[in-house]
Backbone as ProteinMPNN parsed JSONL, in Angstrom:
{"seq_chain_A": "MISQRLLEANEYEAWAQRYDVARADMDNRDEAVRACIESLEQDMDLLCVTGVEGNPCKIIKLIDKLQDEVALSIEALRSAGIQIWMLTGDKVETATCIALSAGFKSRHQQLFYIRDCTSLRECESLIGQFSLSAEKLVLMIDGQSLDLIMTPSID", "coords_chain_A": {"N_chain_A": [[7.409, 5.153, 1.351], [5.02, 5.379, 3.877], [4.333, 6.991, 6.79], [3.63, 7.814, 10.238], [3.509, 10.165, 12.928], [2.369, 10.936, 15.997], [1.699, 14.021, 17.461], [1.788, 15.996, 20.402], [-0.145, 18.892, 21.211], [1.394, 21.057, 22.234], [3.943, 20.266, 21.478], [3.723, 20.355, 18.702], [3.244, 23.119, 18.356], [5.705, 24.248, 19.217], [7.375, 23.15, 17.248], [6.252, 24.318, 14.946], [6.871, 26.986, 15.32], [9.683, 26.903, 15.125], [9.821, 26.073, 12.469], [8.678, 28.258, 11.087], [10.64, 30.175, 11.616], [12.773, 28.98, 10.261], [11.829, 29.083, 7.615], [11.948, 31.788, 7.215], [14.59, 32.365, 7.156], [17.132, 33.973, 5.569], [19.63, 33.307, 4.656], [20.279, 30.518, 4.783], [17.961, 29.095, 3.972], [16.846, 26.76, 2.616], [18.354, 24.642, 3.724], [17.81, 25.016, 6.469], [15.011, 24.694, 6.576], [14.809, 22.051, 5.675], [16.205, 20.716, 7.756], [14.516, 21.286, 9.888], [12.145, 19.971, 9.134], [13.133, 17.348, 9.013], [13.544, 16.951, 11.703], [11.084, 16.247, 12.619], [10.78, 13.767, 11.548], [11.349, 11.469, 13.149], [11.221, 8.604, 15.247], [8.875, 7.487, 14.11], [5.808, 5.817, 13.172], [5.574, 3.168, 11.01], [3.341, 2.977, 8.387], [2.779, 2.03, 5.79], [4.315, 0.74, 2.782], [4.889, 1.901, -0.41], [4.823, 1.692, -3.986], [5.251, 2.875, -7.293], [4.855, 2.161, -10.63], [6.127, 3.573, -13.526], [5.113, 3.189, -16.138], [2.496, 1.664, -16.592], [1.064, 0.577, -18.688], [2.513, -1.077, -20.303], [2.819, -4.129, -19.885], [4.574, -6.295, -20.22], [7.019, -5.019, -20.168], [6.902, -4.057, -17.564], [6.967, -6.423, -16.016], [9.48, -7.293, -16.775], [10.959, -5.314, -15.555], [10.917, -5.898, -12.875], [12.868, -6.257, -10.087], [15.481, -8.544, -9.09], [15.333, -8.996, -6.355], [12.724, -8.493, -5.533], [10.709, -10.488, -4.981], [11.929, -11.754, -2.783], [12.061, -9.624, -0.994], [9.346, -9.065, -0.589], [8.561, -11.46, 0.589], [10.091, -11.348, 2.932], [8.928, -9.14, 4.214], [6.343, -10.135, 4.56], [6.92, -12.308, 6.254], [7.603, -10.895, 8.485], [5.208, -10.226, 9.442], [3.848, -8.258, 8.15], [1.227, -6.967, 6.31], [0.601, -7.401, 2.892], [-0.372, -5.633, 0.073], [-1.431, -5.311, -3.293], [-2.335, -2.962, -5.533], [-3.932, -2.346, -8.546], [-4.862, -1.12, -11.751], [-5.211, -2.865, -13.736], [-6.508, -5.633, -15.704], [-7.932, -8.524, -14.068], [-6.625, -10.888, -14.758], [-4.156, -9.973, -15.757], [-3.195, -8.665, -13.486], [-2.942, -10.877, -11.843], [-0.818, -12.252, -13.07], [1.257, -10.412, -12.621], [1.273, -10.373, -9.82], [2.033, -13.013, -9.258], [4.588, -13.136, -10.476], [5.909, -11.242, -8.987], [6.038, -12.336, -6.528], [3.966, -12.258, -4.657], [2.36, -14.32, -3.936], [2.856, -17.112, -1.993], [4.254, -20.427, -2.246], [2.635, -22.019, -0.778], [0.172, -20.965, -0.772], [-3.1, -20.358, -2.154], [-4.862, -18.872, -4.9], [-7.611, -16.717, -4.513], [-10.504, -15.649, -5.899], [-12.514, -12.773, -6.217], [-14.753, -11.6, -8.248], [-16.563, -9.971, -10.889], [-18.907, -9.514, -9.45], [-22.325, -8.796, -8.849], [-23.889, -7.892, -6.866], [-23.962, -6.593, -3.516], [-24.469, -8.472, -1.57], [-23.61, -10.852, -2.783], [-20.845, -10.326, -2.928], [-20.265, -10.114, -0.171], [-20.787, -12.723, 0.648], [-18.736, -14.12, -0.672], [-16.526, -12.901, 0.539], [-16.891, -13.842, 3.116], [-16.382, -16.58, 2.67], [-13.707, -16.381, 1.916], [-12.552, -15.375, 4.295], [-12.565, -17.546, 6.0], [-10.309, -19.07, 5.473], [-8.212, -17.274, 5.188], [-5.422, -16.934, 5.714], [-4.243, -18.823, 4.127], [-4.693, -18.044, 1.614], [-4.54, -15.876, -1.271], [-6.001, -12.928, -1.986], [-7.718, -11.898, -4.819], [-9.27, -9.327, -6.32], [-11.649, -7.762, -8.373], [-12.219, -4.515, -9.905], [-14.959, -3.839, -10.204], [-16.261, -5.434, -8.272], [-14.927, -4.564, -5.983], [-15.751, -1.93, -5.923], [-18.484, -2.258, -5.324], [-18.241, -3.224, -2.707], [-16.966, -1.117, -1.402], [-18.656, 1.056, -1.669], [-20.706, 3.092, 0.209], [-23.553, 1.825, 1.911], [-26.998, 2.645, 1.838], [-29.193, 2.593, 4.329]], "CA_chain_A": [[6.981, 4.775, 2.672], [4.073, 6.272, 4.513], [4.422, 6.793, 8.229], [3.009, 8.886, 11.003], [3.965, 10.418, 14.288], [1.387, 11.767, 16.672], [2.311, 15.09, 18.244], [0.972, 16.747, 21.346], [-0.36, 20.261, 20.725], [2.536, 21.91, 22.586], [5.068, 19.82, 20.655], [3.501, 20.915, 17.363], [3.422, 24.579, 18.414], [7.146, 24.519, 19.27], [7.926, 22.845, 15.93], [5.743, 25.312, 13.99], [7.661, 28.211, 15.512], [11.0, 26.649, 14.518], [9.613, 26.001, 11.022], [8.498, 29.629, 10.617], [11.966, 30.809, 11.658], [13.56, 28.387, 9.175], [11.321, 29.609, 6.339], [12.309, 33.209, 7.115], [16.053, 32.459, 7.102], [17.527, 34.485, 4.252], [20.938, 32.796, 4.264], [20.304, 29.059, 4.625], [16.547, 28.693, 4.048], [16.608, 25.363, 2.232], [18.963, 23.765, 4.725], [17.097, 25.19, 7.736], [13.693, 24.074, 6.437], [15.036, 20.604, 5.606], [16.553, 20.252, 9.101], [13.311, 21.387, 10.71], [11.252, 18.872, 8.729], [13.76, 16.095, 9.43], [13.394, 16.789, 13.151], [9.806, 15.562, 12.826], [10.855, 12.42, 10.993], [11.997, 10.615, 14.14], [10.295, 7.779, 16.037], [7.611, 7.415, 13.39], [5.201, 4.511, 12.991], [5.435, 2.811, 9.606], [1.988, 2.584, 8.019], [2.844, 1.185, 4.596], [5.324, 1.009, 1.772], [4.193, 1.956, -1.686], [5.66, 1.865, -5.154], [4.475, 3.175, -8.491], [5.549, 1.91, -11.892], [5.874, 4.709, -14.389], [4.463, 2.893, -17.399], [1.735, 0.445, -16.348], [0.409, 0.06, -19.894], [3.37, -2.056, -20.964], [2.911, -5.16, -18.868], [5.793, -7.089, -20.413], [8.099, -4.179, -19.686], [6.787, -4.01, -16.114], [7.462, -7.683, -15.464], [10.924, -7.291, -16.992], [11.585, -4.365, -14.652], [10.95, -6.375, -11.494], [14.222, -6.552, -9.664], [15.668, -9.896, -8.583], [15.057, -9.071, -4.924], [11.339, -8.154, -5.215], [10.036, -11.609, -4.327], [12.553, -11.947, -1.47], [11.658, -8.506, -0.134], [7.937, -9.272, -0.237], [8.516, -12.581, 1.534], [10.631, -10.879, 4.215], [7.889, -8.306, 4.827], [5.26, -11.043, 4.978], [7.418, -13.057, 7.403], [7.619, -9.972, 9.624], [3.828, -9.98, 9.845], [3.343, -7.079, 7.445], [0.238, -7.313, 5.289], [1.003, -6.92, 1.574], [-1.453, -5.387, -0.882], [-1.058, -4.773, -4.591], [-3.483, -2.344, -6.183], [-3.642, -2.068, -9.942], [-6.033, -0.904, -12.598], [-5.182, -3.861, -14.799], [-7.464, -6.741, -15.657], [-7.596, -9.497, -13.027], [-5.661, -11.841, -15.301], [-2.866, -9.292, -15.806], [-2.789, -8.465, -12.099], [-2.524, -12.185, -11.338], [0.53, -12.508, -13.596], [2.19, -9.537, -11.908], [1.351, -10.835, -8.436], [2.814, -14.251, -9.231], [5.993, -12.87, -10.806], [6.498, -10.41, -7.938], [6.145, -13.116, -5.308], [2.901, -11.987, -3.689], [1.787, -15.61, -3.546], [3.844, -18.137, -1.64], [3.878, -21.709, -2.848], [1.654, -22.668, 0.092], [-1.084, -20.233, -0.858], [-3.919, -20.465, -3.355], [-5.51, -17.624, -5.296], [-9.049, -16.678, -4.263], [-11.009, -14.555, -6.732], [-13.82, -12.132, -6.091], [-14.849, -10.801, -9.477], [-17.844, -9.955, -11.609], [-20.045, -9.49, -8.519], [-23.387, -7.872, -9.25], [-24.593, -7.409, -5.678], [-23.174, -6.567, -2.291], [-24.692, -9.763, -0.905], [-22.711, -11.819, -3.43], [-19.493, -10.002, -2.466], [-20.162, -10.46, 1.245], [-20.719, -14.176, 0.721], [-17.385, -14.51, -1.073], [-15.616, -12.444, 1.589], [-17.051, -14.819, 4.192], [-15.648, -17.788, 2.287], [-12.288, -16.042, 1.967], [-12.092, -15.174, 5.668], [-12.419, -18.843, 6.67], [-8.953, -19.588, 5.243], [-7.484, -16.134, 4.631], [-3.963, -17.061, 5.802], [-3.797, -19.75, 3.093], [-5.179, -17.54, 0.328], [-4.229, -14.541, -1.765], [-7.252, -12.382, -2.517], [-7.688, -11.148, -6.072], [-10.612, -8.746, -6.43], [-11.717, -6.834, -9.501], [-12.709, -3.183, -9.593], [-16.416, -3.833, -10.086], [-16.607, -6.009, -6.971], [-14.399, -3.672, -4.954], [-16.637, -0.766, -5.9], [-19.686, -2.657, -4.572], [-17.888, -3.357, -1.301], [-16.538, 0.164, -0.838], [-19.717, 2.053, -1.754], [-21.547, 3.069, 1.425], [-24.936, 1.435, 1.684], [-28.0, 3.502, 2.449], [-30.195, 1.739, 4.975]], "C_chain_A": [[6.028, 5.831, 3.193], [4.103, 5.961, 5.997], [3.743, 7.954, 8.934], [3.68, 9.016, 12.356], [2.951, 11.352, 14.908], [2.106, 12.773, 17.565], [1.302, 15.66, 19.227], [0.886, 18.175, 20.821], [0.839, 21.15, 21.025], [3.779, 21.548, 21.78], [4.947, 20.38, 19.24], [3.75, 22.421, 17.351], [4.902, 24.955, 18.422], [7.787, 24.258, 17.908], [7.5, 23.904, 14.914], [6.511, 26.622, 14.114], [9.046, 28.054, 14.89], [10.899, 26.633, 12.994], [9.444, 27.397, 10.429], [9.819, 30.381, 10.585], [12.82, 30.287, 10.509], [13.121, 28.93, 7.82], [11.706, 31.072, 6.136], [13.818, 33.411, 6.999], [16.479, 32.856, 5.692], [18.847, 33.888, 3.752], [20.921, 31.3, 3.932], [18.894, 28.479, 4.669], [16.342, 27.213, 3.743], [17.142, 24.393, 3.272], [18.209, 23.841, 6.055], [15.718, 24.525, 7.69], [13.832, 22.554, 6.425], [15.347, 20.049, 6.995], [15.333, 20.265, 10.02], [12.34, 20.239, 10.395], [11.828, 17.536, 9.187], [13.654, 15.873, 10.932], [12.069, 16.12, 13.5], [9.886, 14.093, 12.442], [11.679, 11.494, 11.881], [10.915, 9.831, 14.866], [8.909, 7.708, 15.407], [7.119, 5.971, 13.32], [5.004, 4.264, 11.502], [4.012, 2.343, 9.341], [1.993, 1.665, 6.802], [4.015, 1.601, 3.725], [4.592, 0.972, 0.447], [5.198, 2.132, -2.818], [4.78, 2.084, -6.365], [5.352, 2.919, -9.706], [5.159, 3.009, -12.856], [5.093, 4.409, -15.652], [3.65, 1.61, -17.27], [1.097, -0.156, -17.589], [1.237, -1.035, -20.569], [3.703, -3.166, -19.987], [4.172, -5.998, -19.015], [6.983, -6.309, -19.879], [8.09, -4.127, -18.165], [7.344, -5.28, -15.487], [8.973, -7.761, -15.629], [11.638, -6.381, -16.008], [11.645, -4.848, -13.212], [12.377, -6.78, -11.147], [14.279, -7.961, -9.08], [15.21, -10.035, -7.139], [13.596, -8.802, -4.552], [10.652, -9.28, -4.461], [10.609, -11.855, -2.939], [12.138, -10.847, -0.497], [10.219, -8.669, 0.324], [7.815, -10.401, 0.781], [9.042, -12.156, 2.9], [9.612, -10.005, 4.946], [6.756, -9.17, 5.357], [5.676, -11.841, 6.216], [7.464, -12.205, 8.661], [6.209, -9.62, 10.083], [3.211, -8.765, 9.187], [2.418, -7.527, 6.329], [0.633, -6.658, 3.963], [-0.231, -6.789, 0.696], [-0.839, -4.905, -2.187], [-2.329, -4.23, -5.208], [-3.087, -1.989, -7.607], [-4.939, -1.853, -10.698], [-6.115, -1.911, -13.731], [-6.316, -4.869, -14.659], [-6.994, -7.747, -14.609], [-6.536, -10.475, -13.523], [-4.257, -11.233, -15.326], [-2.326, -9.085, -14.401], [-2.299, -9.777, -11.49], [-1.106, -12.507, -11.806], [1.572, -11.674, -12.857], [2.381, -10.035, -10.477], [2.202, -12.102, -8.32], [4.288, -13.975, -9.483], [6.679, -12.044, -9.73], [6.584, -11.137, -6.604], [5.092, -12.806, -4.252], [2.286, -13.277, -3.162], [2.918, -16.553, -3.203], [3.373, -19.461, -2.231], [2.845, -22.459, -2.016], [0.277, -22.004, 0.011], [-1.79, -20.502, -2.183], [-4.482, -19.082, -3.667], [-7.013, -17.748, -5.053], [-9.586, -15.448, -4.981], [-12.384, -14.076, -6.274], [-13.905, -11.222, -7.314], [-16.238, -10.959, -10.087], [-19.049, -10.004, -10.671], [-21.062, -8.453, -8.997], [-24.188, -7.361, -8.064], [-23.657, -7.442, -4.479], [-23.299, -7.897, -1.547], [-23.756, -10.83, -1.475], [-21.272, -11.595, -2.97], [-19.296, -10.418, -1.013], [-20.065, -11.967, 1.442], [-19.313, -14.667, 0.382], [-16.351, -14.081, -0.037], [-15.691, -13.382, 2.788], [-16.296, -16.099, 3.91], [-14.139, -17.548, 2.396], [-11.785, -15.995, 3.408], [-11.918, -16.484, 6.436], [-11.003, -19.401, 6.555], [-8.028, -18.499, 4.724], [-5.965, -16.308, 4.655], [-3.399, -17.994, 4.731], [-4.116, -19.24, 1.69], [-4.611, -16.167, 0.01], [-5.495, -14.043, -2.447], [-6.996, -11.575, -3.773], [-9.108, -10.629, -6.278], [-10.622, -7.725, -7.559], [-12.348, -5.511, -9.057], [-14.207, -3.116, -9.393], [-16.851, -4.347, -8.711], [-16.133, -5.112, -5.832], [-15.272, -2.431, -4.819], [-17.92, -1.075, -5.126], [-19.405, -2.692, -3.074], [-17.629, -1.992, -0.667], [-17.62, 1.248, -0.877], [-20.603, 1.98, -0.508], [-22.982, 2.697, 1.087], [-25.864, 2.388, 2.423], [-29.099, 2.611, 3.005], [-31.476, 2.502, 5.222]], "O_chain_A": [[6.217, 7.027, 2.969], [3.922, 4.816, 6.409], [3.337, 8.937, 8.314], [4.327, 8.092, 12.848], [2.706, 12.443, 14.392], [3.005, 12.416, 18.326], [0.116, 15.79, 18.921], [1.754, 18.614, 20.066], [1.263, 21.921, 20.164], [4.577, 22.421, 21.437], [5.932, 20.824, 18.65], [4.393, 22.939, 16.438], [5.311, 25.875, 17.715], [8.632, 25.03, 17.456], [8.317, 24.338, 14.102], [6.769, 27.289, 13.112], [9.531, 28.958, 14.209], [11.794, 27.126, 12.306], [10.009, 27.69, 9.375], [10.093, 31.132, 9.649], [13.515, 31.061, 9.852], [13.962, 29.207, 6.966], [11.781, 31.54, 5.0], [14.27, 34.532, 6.765], [16.206, 32.136, 4.732], [19.146, 33.957, 2.56], [21.482, 30.875, 2.922], [18.663, 27.471, 5.338], [15.728, 26.495, 4.532], [16.463, 23.44, 3.654], [17.996, 22.812, 6.697], [15.308, 23.871, 8.649], [13.066, 21.851, 7.084], [14.805, 19.011, 7.373], [15.148, 19.358, 10.831], [11.788, 19.619, 11.304], [11.096, 16.684, 9.692], [13.671, 14.731, 11.39], [11.943, 15.496, 14.554], [9.133, 13.271, 12.963], [12.596, 10.82, 11.41], [9.814, 10.339, 15.077], [7.896, 7.854, 16.091], [7.906, 5.028, 13.399], [4.351, 5.048, 10.814], [3.528, 1.419, 9.994], [1.3, 0.649, 6.78], [4.615, 2.66, 3.907], [3.761, 0.094, 0.217], [6.291, 2.66, -2.616], [3.681, 1.534, -6.449], [6.475, 3.419, -9.784], [3.979, 3.338, -12.983], [4.457, 5.312, -16.196], [4.062, 0.569, -17.783], [0.632, -1.295, -17.546], [0.695, -1.835, -21.332], [4.749, -3.142, -19.339], [4.778, -6.373, -18.011], [7.854, -6.871, -19.216], [9.15, -4.151, -17.538], [8.111, -5.213, -14.526], [9.674, -8.236, -14.736], [12.79, -6.633, -15.655], [12.361, -4.26, -12.401], [13.0, -7.568, -11.859], [13.268, -8.504, -8.634], [14.741, -11.103, -6.744], [13.25, -8.873, -3.373], [10.069, -9.044, -3.403], [9.857, -12.138, -2.006], [11.893, -11.11, 0.681], [9.905, -8.437, 1.491], [7.041, -10.297, 1.733], [8.493, -12.564, 3.924], [9.453, -10.12, 6.162], [6.269, -8.96, 6.468], [4.871, -12.03, 7.127], [7.375, -12.725, 9.773], [6.029, -8.816, 10.998], [2.161, -8.289, 9.619], [2.783, -8.365, 5.504], [0.965, -5.473, 3.936], [-1.035, -7.716, 0.589], [0.154, -4.177, -2.185], [-3.299, -4.967, -5.385], [-2.03, -1.402, -7.84], [-5.989, -2.362, -10.306], [-6.992, -1.817, -14.588], [-6.987, -4.939, -13.63], [-5.806, -7.817, -14.297], [-5.638, -10.846, -12.766], [-3.284, -11.894, -14.963], [-1.141, -9.301, -14.148], [-1.348, -9.784, -10.709], [-0.286, -12.982, -11.021], [2.643, -12.172, -12.509], [3.506, -10.112, -9.982], [2.996, -12.24, -7.39], [5.149, -14.514, -8.787], [7.897, -12.128, -9.569], [7.146, -10.606, -5.646], [5.309, -13.068, -3.069], [1.75, -13.305, -2.054], [3.825, -16.775, -4.005], [2.228, -19.587, -2.663], [2.246, -23.424, -2.491], [-0.668, -22.446, 0.663], [-1.162, -20.828, -3.19], [-4.564, -18.226, -2.787], [-7.611, -18.78, -5.36], [-9.163, -14.328, -4.696], [-13.281, -14.869, -5.988], [-13.215, -10.207, -7.399], [-16.961, -11.923, -9.838], [-20.11, -10.489, -11.064], [-20.702, -7.381, -9.483], [-25.059, -6.505, -8.218], [-22.697, -8.211, -4.434], [-22.329, -8.381, -0.964], [-23.18, -11.618, -0.725], [-20.56, -12.549, -2.659], [-18.273, -11.009, -0.666], [-19.334, -12.432, 2.317], [-18.767, -15.529, 1.071], [-15.404, -14.818, 0.236], [-14.671, -13.683, 3.407], [-15.644, -16.65, 4.798], [-13.395, -18.391, 2.898], [-10.712, -16.518, 3.708], [-11.191, -16.519, 7.428], [-10.546, -20.124, 7.44], [-7.15, -18.772, 3.905], [-5.284, -15.879, 3.724], [-2.199, -17.96, 4.456], [-3.844, -19.917, 0.698], [-4.251, -15.401, 0.903], [-5.997, -14.673, -3.378], [-6.156, -10.676, -3.786], [-10.046, -11.419, -6.397], [-9.702, -6.916, -7.68], [-12.93, -5.413, -7.977], [-14.681, -2.409, -8.504], [-17.716, -3.752, -8.068], [-16.841, -4.92, -4.843], [-15.501, -1.946, -3.711], [-18.391, -0.239, -4.354], [-20.224, -2.247, -2.27], [-18.027, -1.745, 0.472], [-17.501, 2.257, -0.183], [-21.178, 0.934, -0.209], [-23.555, 3.184, 0.113], [-25.54, 2.873, 3.508], [-29.836, 1.963, 2.261], [-32.433, 1.943, 5.759]]}, "name": "protein", "num_of_chains": 1, "seq": "MISQRLLEANEYEAWAQRYDVARADMDNRDEAVRACIESLEQDMDLLCVTGVEGNPCKIIKLIDKLQDEVALSIEALRSAGIQIWMLTGDKVETATCIALSAGFKSRHQQLFYIRDCTSLRECESLIGQFSLSAEKLVLMIDGQSLDLIMTPSID"}
């Protein structure tokens, strides 16, 4: 999970002083530092949830490792209005298989592909098409096309 909590300058200064004292504690340093850090981990805003598979090269093994509750968990997050993204270095076809088996696509959604783009204009056109019905679609985009979109343009 990745989250954040915005601190006022005075709040940070007070915490930093407590943290310095905890780091200097010769008797219970680990416990004091842990308690100090945990004091920050309150009332945080959830930004995203992330997961990493240890052996992405073995796709069959990865699909076998998906827990029974993965699809239900993804659906519950989606129902709560949380946007779900899956990023992978695999081929689009392999990523599609993983996305389907993990429940990224509901039965009411279609797959929409942006791949093999050779120009930013082509990508932008496809993104425009996607945005017209985004709630009914699952976007699958390859690395080449994503690179075109993410590379800053020089005007």
